[in-house]
C-alpha positions as CSV (number, residue, x, y, z in Angstrom):
1,X,19.2,-31.9,9.0
2,X,16.9,-28.9,8.7
3,X,15.8,-27.8,5.2
4,X,16.2,-24.4,3.6
5,X,15.0,-23.1,0.2
6,X,17.1,-20.4,-1.2
7,X,15.5,-17.8,-3.4
8,X,17.2,-15.8,-6.1
9,X,18.3,-12.9,-3.9
10,X,20.5,-15.2,-1.8
11,X,22.2,-16.6,-4.9
12,X,22.7,-13.0,-6.2
13,X,24.6,-12.3,-3.0
14,X,26.8,-15.3,-3.2
15,X,27.8,-14.8,-6.9
16,X,29.5,-11.8,-8.6
17,X,31.4,-8.8,-7.5
18,X,31.2,-7.1,-4.1
19,X,29.2,-3.9,-4.4
20,X,30.6,-0.6,-3.2
21,X,27.3,0.2,-1.4
22,X,28.2,-0.7,2.3
23,X,24.7,-2.2,3.0
24,X,24.8,-4.4,-0.1
25,X,28.4,-5.4,0.5
26,X,27.6,-6.4,4.1
27,X,24.8,-8.6,2.9
28,X,27.0,-10.2,0.3
29,X,29.7,-10.9,3.0
30,X,27.2,-12.3,5.5
31,X,25.6,-14.5,2.7
32,X,28.9,-15.8,1.5
33,X,29.9,-16.6,5.1
34,X,26.7,-18.5,5.6
35,X,27.0,-20.3,2.2
36,X,30.6,-21.5,3.0
37,X,29.2,-23.8,5.6
38,X,25.4,-24.0,4.8
39,X,25.7,-27.4,3.3
40,X,27.2,-28.7,6.6
41,X,24.2,-27.4,8.5
42,X,21.2,-27.6,6.2
43,X,19.7,-29.6,3.3
44,X,19.6,-26.7,0.8
45,X,17.1,-26.6,-2.0
46,X,16.2,-24.3,-4.9
47,X,13.6,-24.6,-7.7
48,X,13.2,-24.2,-11.5
49,X,12.0,-20.7,-10.7
50,X,15.3,-19.8,-9.0
51,X,17.1,-21.3,-12.0
52,X,15.0,-19.2,-14.4
53,X,15.5,-16.0,-12.5
54,X,19.3,-16.6,-12.1
55,X,19.5,-17.2,-15.9
56,X,18.2,-13.8,-16.7
57,X,20.3,-10.8,-17.4
58,X,24.0,-10.5,-18.2
59,X,25.3,-13.9,-19.4
60,X,28.5,-13.7,-17.4
61,X,26.6,-12.9,-14.2
62,X,23.9,-15.5,-15.0
63,X,26.7,-18.1,-15.5
64,X,28.2,-17.2,-12.1
65,X,24.7,-17.4,-10.4
66,X,24.1,-20.8,-12.0
67,X,27.4,-22.2,-10.8
68,X,26.3,-21.5,-7.3
69,X,23.3,-23.7,-7.8
70,X,25.2,-26.6,-9.4
71,X,24.5,-29.7,-7.3
72,X,21.7,-28.1,-5.3
73,X,18.5,-30.3,-5.4
74,X,15.5,-28.6,-7.1
75,X,12.1,-29.0,-5.5
76,X,9.1,-28.7,-7.7
77,X,6.1,-26.6,-8.1
78,X,2.6,-28.3,-8.1
79,X,-1.0,-27.6,-8.6
80,X,-1.1,-27.1,-4.8
81,X,1.6,-24.5,-5.0
82,X,-0.1,-22.7,-7.8
83,X,-3.3,-22.6,-5.6
84,X,-1.3,-21.3,-2.7
85,X,0.2,-18.5,-5.0
86,X,-3.4,-17.4,-5.9
87,X,-4.4,-17.5,-2.2
88,X,-1.3,-15.5,-1.2
89,X,-2.1,-12.9,-3.9
90,X,-5.8,-12.8,-3.1
91,X,-5.1,-12.4,0.6
92,X,-2.9,-9.4,0.0
93,X,0.2,-11.2,1.4
94,X,2.1,-10.6,-1.8
95,X,1.0,-8.0,-4.4
96,X,-0.5,-9.2,-7.8
97,X,2.6,-7.7,-9.5
98,X,4.9,-10.1,-7.9
99,X,3.7,-13.6,-8.4
100,X,7.2,-15.0,-8.5
101,X,7.7,-13.9,-4.9
102,X,4.5,-15.7,-3.9
103,X,5.7,-18.7,-5.9
104,X,8.9,-19.0,-3.9
105,X,6.8,-19.1,-0.7
106,X,4.4,-21.5,-2.1
107,X,7.0,-23.9,-3.4
108,X,8.8,-24.0,-0.1
109,X,5.6,-24.4,1.9
110,X,4.1,-27.1,-0.3
111,X,7.3,-29.1,-0.2
112,X,7.6,-29.0,3.6
113,X,10.7,-26.8,3.7
114,X,11.5,-25.4,7.1
115,X,13.2,-22.2,6.2
116,X,13.1,-19.7,3.2
117,X,16.2,-17.8,3.0
118,X,15.9,-14.4,1.2
119,X,17.0,-10.8,1.2
120,X,13.7,-9.6,-0.3
121,X,12.3,-7.4,2.4
122,X,9.7,-5.9,0.2
123,X,7.5,-9.0,-0.6
124,X,8.8,-11.9,1.3
125,X,10.4,-10.7,4.5
126,X,8.1,-7.7,5.0
127,X,7.2,-7.5,8.6
128,X,3.8,-6.1,7.7
129,X,2.9,-9.3,5.8
130,X,4.7,-12.2,7.4
131,X,1.7,-13.1,9.7
132,X,-0.6,-12.9,6.7
133,X,1.7,-15.2,4.7
134,X,1.8,-17.6,7.7
135,X,-1.9,-17.6,8.2
136,X,-2.8,-18.1,4.4
137,X,-0.3,-21.0,4.2
138,X,-1.9,-22.7,7.3
139,X,-5.4,-22.0,6.0
140,X,-4.5,-23.8,2.8
141,X,-3.2,-26.8,4.8
142,X,0.6,-26.1,4.7
143,X,2.9,-25.2,7.5
144,X,4.7,-22.0,6.3
145,X,8.5,-22.0,6.1
146,X,10.2,-19.7,8.5
147,X,11.2,-16.6,6.4
148,X,14.5,-15.5,7.3
149,X,17.9,-14.0,6.1
150,X,21.1,-16.0,5.6
151,X,22.4,-13.9,8.6
152,X,19.7,-15.3,10.8
153,X,20.5,-18.7,9.6
154,X,24.2,-18.2,10.3
155,X,23.5,-17.1,13.8
156,X,21.2,-20.1,14.4
157,X,24.2,-22.6,14.0
158,X,24.8,-22.1,17.8
159,X,21.3,-23.6,18.4
160,X,22.0,-26.9,16.8
């Protein structure tokens, strides 16, 4: 079974109320549709960083996000992941102001995860930096995860 790391934006689109903004509502619907069968198609992982981020904010919303993560195995950060975070930032793949986004990438890469699911188009799924992210991961000795949305993973089911 292929492995996927879900970062916090994915969890946020599964939990909580559906937003009135059509774009956000569409992402929520797609993410929830993917999540309904994701565990049948993928080995899904998160990390302590995802738990930390999902725990922040409104306590009711945080509780709903944490419920989504119940039973999901957590993969660990490591000194190698921290070094990769530094390389991603130094190489301008992720801005210095967003070390957590670099950490999601690094944790997935250093744990050999095949896909990193996200809705973060600014710092993770940015088409201007994806090649840089991949190159830095490889230069540091790690195969980068394929960076994708839950929608792309949902559409990939046909390829199994």
